[in-house]
C-alpha positions in Angstrom: -40.9 -12.5 62.1 -39.6 -9.3 62.5 -40.8 -5.3 61.9 -38.2 -3.1 62.0 -38.8 0.9 62.4 -35.8 2.6 61.7 -36.2 6.0 63.3 -38.0 4.6 66.5 -36.2 5.5 69.6 -34.3 2.3 71.2 -31.9 1.5 74.2 -29.6 -0.3 71.7 -27.5 1.5 69.5 -28.2 1.9 65.9 -26.1 0.2 63.1 -25.3 2.4 60.4 -24.2 1.1 57.0 -22.0 4.1 55.5 -20.9 3.8 51.7 -17.5 5.8 50.8 -16.5 7.4 47.4 -15.0 4.7 45.1 -12.7 7.5 43.8 -14.1 10.6 43.4 -14.7 12.5 47.1 -17.0 15.0 46.2 -19.3 11.7 45.8 -19.6 11.8 49.6 -22.6 12.9 50.9 -23.8 15.2 53.4 -25.9 12.6 55.5 -22.5 10.1 55.4 -20.4 13.1 56.5 -22.6 13.4 59.4 -23.2 10.2 60.4 -19.8 9.3 60.8 -19.6 12.3 62.9 -21.9 11.6 65.5 -21.5 7.6 65.8 -19.5 6.3 68.9 -17.7 4.3 66.9 -16.8 3.2 63.3 -15.7 -0.1 61.8 -13.8 0.2 58.9 -12.3 -2.6 56.2 -8.6 -0.7 56.1 -8.4 2.1 59.1 -5.5 3.5 57.1 -7.6 3.7 54.1 -10.3 5.2 56.0 -8.6 7.7 58.2 -7.0 9.8 55.1 -11.1 9.6 54.2 -11.8 10.9 58.0 -8.6 13.7 57.8 -10.2 15.0 54.7 -14.0 15.8 56.5 -12.2 16.5 59.8 -13.9 13.6 61.8 -12.2 12.2 64.8 -14.5 9.1 65.8 -12.6 6.0 67.2 -11.9 4.1 64.4 -11.2 0.0 64.6 -10.4 -2.5 61.7 -13.2 -5.3 60.5 -11.8 -6.7 57.7 -12.2 -10.7 56.2 -9.3 -11.9 58.7 -10.6 -10.2 61.9 -14.8 -10.6 61.2 -15.7 -13.4 63.0 -14.4 -11.8 66.6 -14.8 -8.3 65.7 -18.1 -8.8 65.0 -19.1 -10.0 68.5 -17.1 -6.8 69.9 -19.2 -4.7 67.7 -22.3 -6.1 68.7 -21.9 -5.6 72.2 -21.0 -1.5 71.7 -24.5 -1.7 70.1 -26.4 -3.6 72.8 -24.4 -1.2 75.2 -26.3 1.8 73.4 -23.5 3.0 71.4 -24.6 3.9 67.7 -21.7 2.3 65.1 -20.7 2.9 61.4 -19.6 0.3 59.1 -17.8 1.3 55.9 -15.5 -0.2 54.0 -12.5 1.1 51.4 -14.8 2.3 48.7 -18.2 2.0 47.9 -21.3 0.3 50.1 -20.4 -2.3 52.4 -21.3 -5.8 52.4 -21.2 -5.3 48.5 -17.9 -7.9 47.2 -16.8 -6.5 51.1 -17.2 -7.1 54.5 -20.1 -6.1 56.4 -22.4 -9.0 55.4 -21.9 -10.7 58.7 -22.6 -8.0 60.8 -26.0 -6.7 59.4 -27.3 -10.2 60.3 -25.8 -10.4 63.7 -27.1 -7.1 64.2 -30.3 -7.8 63.0 -30.7 -11.1 65.0 -30.5 -9.6 68.3 -33.1 -6.9 67.2 -30.6 -3.8 66.7 -31.6 -1.5 63.9 -29.5 -1.5 60.8 -29.9 2.3 58.8 -28.1 1.7 55.3 -27.5 5.5 53.9 -27.6 5.5 50.0 -24.0 6.2 47.9 -21.4 5.5 46.0 -21.7 1.9 44.0 -19.3 0.8 41.6 -21.9 -2.0 39.9 -25.3 0.2 39.5 -22.4 2.9 37.9 -21.5 0.7 35.4 -24.7 -1.1 34.7 -26.3 2.6 33.7 -23.1 3.6 31.8 -22.9 0.4 29.8 -26.0 1.1 27.8 -27.4 -2.7 28.2 -30.8 -3.8 29.8 -31.2 -2.1 33.0 -34.9 -3.4 33.3 -33.4 -7.4 35.1 -30.5 -7.6 36.3 -27.6 -9.7 38.5 -24.3 -8.5 40.3 -22.1 -11.8 40.9 -19.6 -10.0 42.3 -15.6 -11.5 41.8 -15.3 -14.4 39.6 -13.3 -17.5 41.4 -9.8 -17.2 40.3 -9.2 -20.8 39.4 -10.2 -21.1 35.8 -12.0 -24.4 36.0 -14.2 -23.0 39.2 -14.4 -19.6 36.6 -16.0 -22.3 33.7 -18.2 -23.6 36.4 -19.6 -20.8 37.1 -20.1 -19.5 33.5 -21.9 -22.7 32.6 -24.3 -21.9 35.7 -24.8 -18.5 34.2 -25.2 -18.4 30.7 -28.8 -19.1 29.8 -29.9 -16.1 32.7 -31.0 -13.2 30.9 -30.7 -10.6 33.1 -27.6 -8.2 32.3 -24.7 -9.7 34.4 -22.4 -7.7 36.3 -19.0 -8.6 37.6 -16.2 -7.1 39.5 -12.4 -7.5 38.1 -9.1 -7.2 38.7 -6.9 -5.7 35.5 -4.6 -8.2 36.1 -7.3 -10.6 35.1 -9.6 -9.1 32.7 -8.2 -10.1 29.8 -8.7 -14.1 30.8 -12.1 -13.2 32.0 -13.4 -11.4 28.7 -11.6 -14.6 26.9 -13.6 -17.1 28.7 -16.7 -15.1 28.9 -16.2 -15.1 24.8 -15.7 -18.8 25.0 -18.6 -19.9 27.9 -21.3 -17.1 27.0 -21.0 -16.2 22.9 -20.2 -13.2 21.4 -22.7 -11.4 23.8 -22.4 -7.2 24.2 -20.0 -6.6 26.8 -18.7 -3.5 28.3 -15.4 -2.8 30.6 -16.4 0.2 32.8 -12.8 0.9 34.6 -12.0 3.6 37.1 -15.7 4.7 37.8 -15.9 8.2 38.7 -12.1 8.9 38.6 -10.0 10.8 35.9 -9.7 8.3 33.7 -13.0 7.0 33.6 -13.4 4.8 30.9 -16.0 2.7 29.1 -14.7 0.1 26.2 -18.1 -1.1 24.8 -18.5 -3.8 21.9 -19.0 -7.6 21.1 -17.5 -10.1 23.0 -15.3 -10.8 20.1 -14.1 -7.0 19.6 -13.4 -6.6 23.2 -11.4 -10.1 22.9 -9.2 -8.2 20.3 -8.8 -4.9 21.5 -7.7 -6.4 24.6 -4.7 -8.3 22.6 -3.2 -4.4 21.7 -4.1 -2.7 25.1 -3.5 -2.3 28.5 -6.4 -2.5 31.3 -5.5 -0.1 34.7 -7.5 0.6 37.7 -10.2 -2.0 38.9 -13.0 -3.2 36.3 -16.5 -3.5 36.3 -17.3 -5.6 33.3 -21.3 -5.8 32.2 -22.4 -8.5 30.0 -25.8 -8.8 28.2 -27.9 -11.4 29.4 -29.2 -14.7 27.1 -31.5 -13.6 24.8 -32.8 -17.1 23.6 -30.3 -17.2 20.6 -28.8 -20.8 20.4 -25.9 -18.3 19.9 -25.3 -17.4 23.2 -25.9 -20.0 24.9 -26.5 -24.0 23.5 -23.8 -26.3 23.2 -22.1 -26.7 19.9 -25.4 -25.4 18.5 -23.1 -24.9 15.6 -22.3 -28.7 14.7 -24.3 -28.9 11.7 -23.0 -26.1 9.6 -20.0 -26.1 7.9 -17.2 -23.4 8.3 -17.9 -21.2 5.5 -21.6 -21.0 7.0 -20.6 -20.3 11.1 -18.7 -17.5 9.2 -21.8 -16.2 7.1 -23.9 -16.9 10.4 -21.8 -14.0 11.9 -21.7 -12.1 9.3 -25.0 -11.8 8.0 -27.2 -12.4 11.4 -25.0 -11.0 14.2 -23.6 -8.5 11.4 -19.8 -8.7 12.7 -17.3 -7.7 10.5 -15.3 -10.7 8.4 -12.2 -10.4 10.6 -14.4 -10.5 13.8 -16.4 -13.6 12.3 -13.7 -15.6 11.7 -12.5 -15.3 15.5 -15.7 -16.0 16.9 -15.9 -18.9 14.8 -12.3 -20.0 15.9 -13.9 -19.2 19.5 -16.4 -21.3 19.2 -14.9 -24.4 17.6 -12.1 -24.2 19.8 -9.5 -23.6 16.9 -6.9 -21.3 15.8 -8.1 -18.6 13.9 -5.5 -19.4 10.9 -7.3 -22.5 10.7 -10.4 -20.7 10.0 -8.6 -18.5 7.5 -7.1 -21.2 5.5 -10.0 -23.1 5.1 -12.1 -20.0 3.7 -9.7 -18.3 2.0 -7.1 -21.0 0.8 -8.6 -24.5 0.9 -11.6 -23.4 -0.9 -9.3 -22.0 -3.6 -7.6 -24.9 -4.2 
């Protein structure tokens, strides 16, 4: 058991976790600037990127790299500075360190040797996206980046599909289209929001059902880093249970989405195709051609 008194005097240094802007320099807090000015050392994910931030705010303190590839040995070096009584700040390229960025290992190591860890509040893309999405905020789950391989993504989505909390993912613009397609296939036609370029000039929220977002992405390009916010499982069999529609005809399946889910006829056809893993034109032919014949 350990109890930390964050501002009690100590012969050891303090590790400050300092969030930085995710796009808009005005989101840097006075406290963050003052903290970076007073520490002896700043550990940064990318020193070139952080140097531009420090120059902007006239911060001249010593800067060292701390990233995914050097964190093993750099953690020990930073901890030694802290044990020697030096205050250290850790920053990532944007947002809160340790949230899908380096920092967790350093915080854990500091705590293990009774070093005080002080976390400053500040910019975070996930929370901005969640609140701006309009989806439930009473319970949410931050996942971060999904795996890169399709099979691993599918495995994770199978694990998450019955989670009732709103789900938050980070995603590269190059993978958004494929990821949304898998979300639609594996989680059903839930509400989805893509939040991109948060706090920047071209900030944008794309809100709709999974089917609507899939369709929109066919003719629109996404640029900039994205957050994907997904409605949690609501207990409706269509949002989770495998092949819940097996006893329905294709016509009944389409009717369910039109009448119960209030989808347009076009989006209902698309969602039925996703559920049944068949081409949309096959659903259309069954409804509009075969039935007439």
